[in-house]
C-alpha positions in Angstrom: 0.0 0.0 0.0 2.8 2.4 0.9 4.6 1.6 -2.4 1.3 2.3 -4.3 0.8 5.6 -2.6 4.4 6.6 -3.4 3.9 5.7 -7.0 0.4 7.1 -7.4 0.7 10.0 -4.9 0.1 13.6 -6.0 3.7 14.1 -7.1 4.4 10.4 -7.8 5.6 9.3 -11.3 2.3 7.8 -12.3 0.4 10.9 -11.6 3.0 13.0 -13.4 2.8 10.8 -16.4 -1.0 11.0 -16.4 -0.9 14.8 -16.1 1.7 15.0 -18.9 -0.5 12.9 -21.2 -3.6 14.9 -20.4 -1.9 18.2 -21.2 0.5 17.0 -23.9 -2.0 15.8 -26.5 -3.2 19.4 -27.0 0.2 20.6 -28.3 0.2 18.7 -31.7 -3.6 19.1 -32.0 -3.2 22.9 -31.4 -0.5 23.1 -34.0 -2.8 21.5 -36.6 -5.9 23.4 -35.6 -4.0 26.8 -35.6 -3.2 26.3 -39.3 -6.9 26.5 -40.1 -7.5 29.6 -38.0 -7.4 32.9 -39.9 -7.7 35.8 -37.4 -7.1 39.2 -39.0 -4.8 40.0 -36.0 -3.5 37.8 -33.2 -2.1 39.9 -30.4 0.3 38.3 -27.9 0.8 40.2 -24.6 3.7 39.6 -22.2 5.4 41.5 -19.4 6.1 41.2 -15.6 2.9 43.1 -14.7 -0.4 44.2 -16.2 -0.7 41.4 -18.8 -4.2 40.2 -17.8 -5.6 43.7 -17.5 -4.0 44.7 -20.8 -5.7 41.7 -22.4 -9.0 42.5 -20.8 -8.9 46.1 -21.9 -7.7 45.3 -25.4 -10.3 42.6 -25.7 -13.0 45.1 -24.9 -11.6 47.5 -27.6 -11.5 44.9 -30.3 -14.9 43.4 -29.4 -16.4 46.7 -30.2 -15.5 46.2 -33.9 -15.6 42.5 -34.4 -15.7 38.9 -32.9 -12.8 38.7 -30.5 -11.2 35.8 -28.7 -9.7 36.7 -25.3 -7.1 34.3 -23.8 -6.4 35.3 -20.2 -5.3 33.4 -17.1 -4.0 30.3 -18.7 -0.9 31.7 -20.2 1.7 28.9 -20.4 2.3 26.8 -23.5 -0.3 24.2 -22.4 -2.8 26.8 -21.5 -2.4 28.5 -24.9 -2.7 25.1 -26.6 -6.0 24.6 -24.8 -7.2 28.0 -25.9 -6.3 27.2 -29.5 -8.2 23.9 -29.7 -11.3 25.8 -28.5 -10.9 28.7 -30.9 -13.4 29.4 -33.7 -12.7 30.2 -37.3 -15.1 33.1 -37.1 -12.9 35.1 -34.6 -11.7 38.2 -36.3 -9.3 39.2 -33.5 -7.5 37.2 -30.8 -5.7 38.6 -27.7 -3.6 36.1 -25.8 -1.7 36.5 -22.6 1.8 34.8 -22.7 3.9 33.8 -19.7 7.6 34.0 -19.5 7.9 32.0 -16.3 11.0 30.0 -17.3 13.8 30.1 -19.8 12.5 29.4 -23.3 8.8 29.5 -22.4 8.0 32.6 -24.6 9.7 31.1 -27.6 7.8 27.8 -27.3 4.5 29.5 -26.9 5.1 31.9 -29.7 5.9 29.1 -32.1 2.5 27.6 -31.2 0.6 30.9 -31.3 2.0 32.5 -34.4 1.1 36.0 -33.4 1.1 39.1 -35.6 1.3 41.7 -32.9 3.5 41.7 -29.7 2.7 43.8 -26.7 5.2 44.2 -23.8 4.0 46.0 -20.7 6.9 46.2 -18.2 9.9 44.3 -16.7 9.9 43.6 -13.0 11.4 40.9 -10.9 8.8 38.2 -11.3 10.3 34.7 -11.5 13.5 36.1 -10.0 14.7 32.7 -8.8 14.6 31.4 -12.4 16.3 34.4 -14.1 18.3 36.1 -11.4 18.3 39.5 -13.1 15.9 41.9 -14.8 18.0 41.8 -18.0 17.5 38.1 -18.2 13.8 38.5 -17.7 13.8 41.1 -20.5 15.7 38.8 -22.8 13.2 36.1 -22.3 10.2 38.3 -23.0 11.9 40.0 -26.0 11.5 36.7 -27.9 7.9 37.7 -28.5 9.1 40.8 -30.4 11.9 39.0 -32.2 9.5 36.4 -33.6 7.1 38.8 -35.3 6.4 37.9 -38.9 6.8 40.3 -41.8 4.1 43.0 -41.5 3.9 42.5 -37.7 3.7 45.2 -35.1 5.5 45.6 -31.7 3.7 47.7 -29.0 6.3 48.8 -26.4 6.5 50.7 -23.2 8.5 53.9 -23.7 8.9 54.4 -20.0 10.7 51.2 -19.4 14.2 51.2 -20.9 14.4 47.4 -20.9 11.1 47.2 -22.9 12.0 50.1 -25.2 15.3 48.4 -26.1 13.3 45.5 -27.6 12.7 47.7 -30.6 16.1 46.6 -31.8 14.9 43.0 -31.9 12.7 43.5 -34.9 12.6 45.3 -38.3 8.8 45.5 -38.2 6.7 48.4 -37.2 7.1 49.7 -33.6 4.5 51.7 -31.7 5.3 53.1 -28.2 3.2 54.2 -25.3 3.9 55.8 -21.9 4.3 59.1 -20.1 7.5 59.9 -22.0 7.2 62.8 -24.5 8.7 60.5 -27.1 5.8 58.0 -26.9 3.4 57.6 -29.8 0.5 57.2 -27.3 1.1 59.4 -24.3 -0.5 60.2 -21.0 -0.5 63.9 -20.6 -1.7 63.9 -17.0 -3.3 61.5 -14.6 -4.8 61.2 -11.1 -6.2 58.4 -8.9 -7.2 58.8 -5.3 -9.5 56.1 -4.1 -12.6 55.9 -4.0 -12.1 57.9 -7.2 -10.8 55.8 -10.0 -7.9 56.4 -12.4 -8.4 59.3 -14.7 -5.9 60.4 -17.3 -5.6 62.5 -20.5 -4.3 60.7 -23.5 -2.9 62.1 -26.8 -2.0 60.4 -30.0 -0.5 63.5 -31.5 -3.6 64.5 -33.3 -6.3 64.3 -30.6 -6.1 64.8 -26.8 -9.0 63.2 -24.9 -9.8 62.4 -21.3 -10.1 58.7 -20.1 -12.2 58.0 -17.0 -11.4 54.3 -16.2 -12.8 52.0 -13.6 -9.3 51.0 -12.5 -7.7 51.8 -9.1 -4.2 53.3 -8.9 -1.7 54.9 -11.2 0.1 51.7 -11.8 -2.7 50.8 -14.3 -1.7 53.6 -16.6 0.6 51.2 -18.4 -2.1 48.6 -19.3 -4.5 51.4 -20.3 -2.0 53.0 -22.7 -0.8 49.6 -24.0 -4.4 48.7 -24.9 -5.1 52.0 -26.5 -1.8 52.0 -28.5 -2.5 48.5 -29.8 -6.1 49.4 -30.7 -4.9 52.4 -32.7 -2.2 50.4 -34.3 -4.9 48.0 -35.6 -6.9 50.9 -37.1 -9.4 51.7 -34.3 -9.9 55.4 -33.7 -8.9 56.9 -30.3 -12.4 57.7 -29.1 -13.7 54.1 -29.7 -10.6 52.8 -27.8 -11.3 55.1 -24.9 -15.0 54.3 -24.7 -14.2 50.6 -24.4 -11.5 51.1 -21.8 -13.9 53.3 -19.7 -16.5 50.4 -19.6 -14.0 47.8 -18.3 -14.0 46.8 -14.6 -10.8 45.7 -12.9 -10.0 42.0 -13.3 -11.0 40.0 -10.3 -8.1 39.8 -7.8 -6.1 42.6 -9.6 -7.2 45.6 -7.6 -10.8 44.6 -7.9 -13.2 46.6 -5.7 -15.9 45.0 -3.5 -18.2 47.1 -1.4 -19.8 45.4 1.6 -23.3 46.6 2.5 -23.0 48.9 5.6 -19.4 47.8 5.9 -16.0 48.3 4.5 -14.8 48.3 1.0 -12.4 45.5 0.1 -9.8 45.8 -2.7 -8.3 42.4 -3.7 -4.8 42.2 -5.1 -4.4 38.5 -4.6 -3.2 37.1 -7.9 0.5 37.6 -7.1 2.7 39.6 -4.8 6.3 40.1 -6.1 8.4 42.5 -4.0 8.6 45.1 -6.7 4.9 45.7 -6.7 4.5 46.3 -3.0 5.1 50.1 -3.0 2.6 50.7 -5.7 0.0 48.8 -3.7 0.9 50.9 -0.6 0.6 54.0 -2.7 -3.0 53.1 -3.6 -4.0 52.9 0.1 -1.9 55.9 1.1 -3.7 58.1 -1.5 -7.2 57.0 -0.5 -9.6 59.3 1.4 -11.3 56.4 3.3 -12.4 56.8 6.9 -9.9 54.1 8.0 -7.2 52.4 6.0 -6.2 48.7 6.6 -3.7 46.6 4.6 -3.5 42.8 4.8 -0.3 41.1 3.6 0.3 37.4 2.8 3.3 35.9 1.1 5.7 38.2 -0.6 7.6 36.7 -3.6 10.4 37.2 -6.0 13.3 38.8 -4.2 16.9 38.1 -3.3 18.3 38.1 0.3 16.9 37.5 3.7 13.1 37.5 4.0 12.8 39.1 7.4 14.4 42.3 6.3 12.1 42.6 3.3 8.9 41.9 5.4 9.8 44.5 8.0 10.6 47.1 5.4 7.2 46.6 3.8 5.5 46.7 7.3 7.2 50.0 8.0 6.2 51.5 4.7 2.6 50.4 5.2 2.4 51.7 8.8 3.5 55.1 7.4 0.1 55.4 5.5 -2.3 52.9 7.2 -4.2 52.9 10.4 -3.8 49.1 10.7 -1.5 46.5 9.1 -2.0 42.7 9.2 0.4 40.0 8.2 -1.1 36.6 7.6 0.2 33.1 7.1 3.5 31.2 7.4 5.7 34.3 7.0 3.8 36.6 9.3 6.2 36.0 12.2 8.8 37.9 10.1 7.4 41.2 11.6 6.8 39.9 15.1 9.7 41.9 16.6 7.9 45.1 15.5 4.7 44.4 17.5 5.7 46.1 20.8 6.4 49.4 19.1 3.2 49.3 17.0 0.5 48.1 19.5 -3.0 48.2 18.1 -1.7 49.0 14.7 0.3 46.0 13.6 -1.2 42.5 13.9 0.1 39.0 13.1 -2.1 36.0 12.3 -0.9 32.5 11.6 -4.2 31.5 9.9 -6.4 33.1 7.3 -9.5 32.3 9.4 -8.2 34.1 12.4 -7.4 37.2 10.3 -10.9 37.0 8.7 -12.6 36.8 12.1 -10.6 39.7 13.4 -11.5 41.9 10.4 -15.2 41.0 10.5 -15.4 41.8 14.2 -13.5 45.1 14.0 -14.1 46.7 10.5 -15.9 50.0 10.2 -18.4 51.2 7.7 -16.4 53.2 5.1 -13.1 51.5 5.9 -10.8 50.5 3.1 -9.4 47.0 3.5 -6.7 46.3 0.9 -5.6 42.6 0.6 -2.2 42.0 -1.0 -1.0 38.4 -1.3 0.4 35.6 -3.6 -2.1 33.2 -5.1 -0.9 30.4 -2.9 -2.2 32.2 0.2 -5.9 32.2 -1.0 -6.5 35.3 1.1 -9.5 36.1 -1.2 -11.4 33.9 1.2 -11.6 36.9 3.5 -13.9 38.5 1.0 -15.8 35.3 0.2 -16.5 34.8 4.0 -18.0 38.3 4.1 -20.5 37.4 1.4 -21.4 33.8 2.6 -20.0 31.4 5.1 -17.3 29.2 3.6 -16.1 25.8 4.8 -12.5 25.6 3.7 -9.8 27.4 5.7 -6.9 25.1 4.8 -3.5 26.7 5.0 -1.0 25.8 2.3 -3.4 23.6 0.4 -1.0 23.5 -2.6 -3.7 24.3 -5.2 -2.5 26.6 -7.9 -5.9 27.9 -8.9 -8.0 30.5 -7.1 -10.6 29.4 -4.5 -13.5 30.3 -6.7 -12.6 27.3 -8.9 -12.5 24.9 -5.9 -15.3 22.7 -4.8 -14.1 22.7 -1.3 -14.9 26.4 -0.8 -18.5 26.1 0.1 -20.7 23.3 1.4 -22.1 20.8 -1.1 -19.2 21.6 -3.5 -20.9 24.9 -4.7 -18.5 26.9 -6.8 -18.5 29.5 -9.5 -16.1 28.1 -12.0 -14.7 31.1 -13.9 -14.6 34.9 -13.6 -15.8 34.8 -9.9 -17.0 38.1 -8.6 -19.2 38.2 -5.5 -20.7 41.4 -6.6 -21.9 40.3 -10.0 -23.0 37.2 -12.0 -20.0 35.1 -13.0 -18.3 36.1 -16.3 -17.2 33.5 -18.9 -13.5 34.2 -19.0 -10.6 31.9 -18.4 -8.8 29.8 -21.0 -10.6 31.9 -23.6 -13.9 33.4 -24.6 -15.2 34.8 -27.9 -17.0 38.1 -27.7 -19.1 39.7 -30.4 
């Protein structure tokens, strides 16, 4: 029996073989099926941050002028293959998120996808353990630009030198975006102070128009400009691009806003939490005009050096703008030494349930609760518990997908499979959806 469990266990060779077969068959099938697909434009989006939001915004723009397939969330080679085998020949446009999580990943996915437009948002330190430097990360993602076919287009961030340098990787058309005066699509001014959303003024050199988005925080300027720049490069006028962007809500778990009736407002940023994104999250809370400001941190990822110093530095920065700061989970003890000097302001909880109970008992109407964590923490359960009692409070469950996909979340296996939003009916997005 022990031998069988060792062979057939979750990470046993038999299970790995079965998973490989289940995923692997899609690759050759996708290669064959892709030959029969004839989208007018296939846009591949990569970068260390803002990929999913860029895809969502650009998908909204392109859907305004024709049937569009949106591939978001499942961004590895296997995920893209699954999206391809489900694609329709009637799709006029296709926007696909592409991951650069390991060396060679972008090249393998690009060979499968055969994109005509490459969008690169920004270069951070995501997957630092794999690449060890930002330059190496940029080199990986630049493959998307280098593999553009004749007549292709590269959409590049003029504010990021590592992204802008990718223009040298191709002889095809290059369109830039950013706050830089040299950018083709430029943000002239911008502001965002929650509960007000991100507003900016955009110019393409001929027109200058305001953009009133539904997004939270100035860090989303990059995806907004990337989507508008790509839309314009594909022949869509600036006003149509802006109207589509203004109608798009934040992607769930990426600064999505959830208002509790007669209670706090919760912002979820629970998809990932690399160290380089921490300050921009703190800035969102620090700039808010809410009655009371609370930040909740889970696992911080993608950094070099000792973890304790990093966690304490983040705690100190958050305490500078927040009324209360919570650290939750297996790394919460990294800030324990700071507790005596920050009584009634800094809190440490080993479990998500304890943190949830504390917040539900102490939150005020009009308070802002901002939750920042890696996907492995599943801190989104704090929000779900506020809406309806959940049954799963497992720590370190090992599941890579969000709780809204899990049958263990509620009693009787009730779950909303894709696009979970407690404030609205579930949306049909995930491995790909076609929109008219």
